[in-house]
Every structure is written in structure tokens, then in C-alpha cells.
N, C-alpha and C positions, 0 to 999 in steps of 0.2 A: 846220580853222582856226577859232578862236573869235574873235568880234568883241568889241569893248570893251563893248557892251551886254550880252553874255552874261556877262562877268566881273562887271559891276556887279550883275546880277540874282541871281547865285549868292552874292554877298557881302553883300547888304543886311541879312541877319539874322544875320551872324556874331557880332555883339555881344550876342546874345540867347540865353537858355536856354529850352527847353521845360519844362513842369512835370515831365516824366519826367527830364530832364537835371538839373534843380535837385534833385529828390528823390534822385537817385543821388549827386550831389555832397555833399549834406548827410547821407547815410545815413539817409534817411527814406522813407516810402512816399508815393506820389502823394496818397493820401487824407489823410495828415498835412499835406502842403503845402496841400491844399485847405482843410482846417480852419484852419490857421494864417492863410491868406489871408483867409478869411471873418472871423476874429477880429481881423484887423488886426495880426497878429503875424508878418508875413512881409515880404519885400522887396516894394516896390510892383509890382503886375503891369501889363503892357501887354496889352490885349485887342484882338484883331483878329477880329471875328466871334465864333466860338466858341473860338478859339485863345487860350490864355493864355501869354504869354511874360514872361520876367524879364530885364531888362537887366543884364549882367554887372557894370557899374560900380555899379548900385543894389544888387546882391547884396553886393558887397564893402563898400559903405558901411553896409548893414544889419548885416553881420557885425561891422564895426568898432564900430558903435553898441552892440553887445551885449557888448563886451569888459568884463571886470571886473578890477580890480586884485587883486593877490595878498593884499592886506590887507582885502578886502571881508568884512564879517561873514557868517557862515554863517546860513542860514535855519533857525530852529527847533532849532539845535544848542546844546549847552552852551557856556558862555563860558570 
């Protein structure tokens, strides 16, 4: 039988992704995620000691902020 304190302790990080999980979701390597984070071009990280986590809501907001309309001009292409 599990107590309510056991349930709480196992769910406290359910809204967070590890670097590895984020990399897998974005089809990137962990090294790329690290570079993006250092450059400030990644979702905001949460650090607990040496562990870096990413809040799912922050990842979704970051993805939405990167959306482009279909009419956005192409970079470096012919017009």
C-alpha cells in the first residue's frame, strides 16, 4: 500500500523534462540542447544542483514563440 506522501514524491517532477528527454522530443542531441541553452536559444532551464530540467509549459511556450507565418520571407533566397 502506498501512502499519499509516496504519491506526491513520485509526481513532483512530472511536469519537467530532462535534457535527454527534451533532446529526444526535439530530435536533437543533448550536446545541441546544451549549446542552445548556453546561447539563450532554448526553453528556460531549471537547475537543481547539477541537474538541468525543462518545464513542459515553458517548452511549449518557447516552441510557440518560434512559430512563423507561411508568408514569412525566406532568408537569403530569391524573391
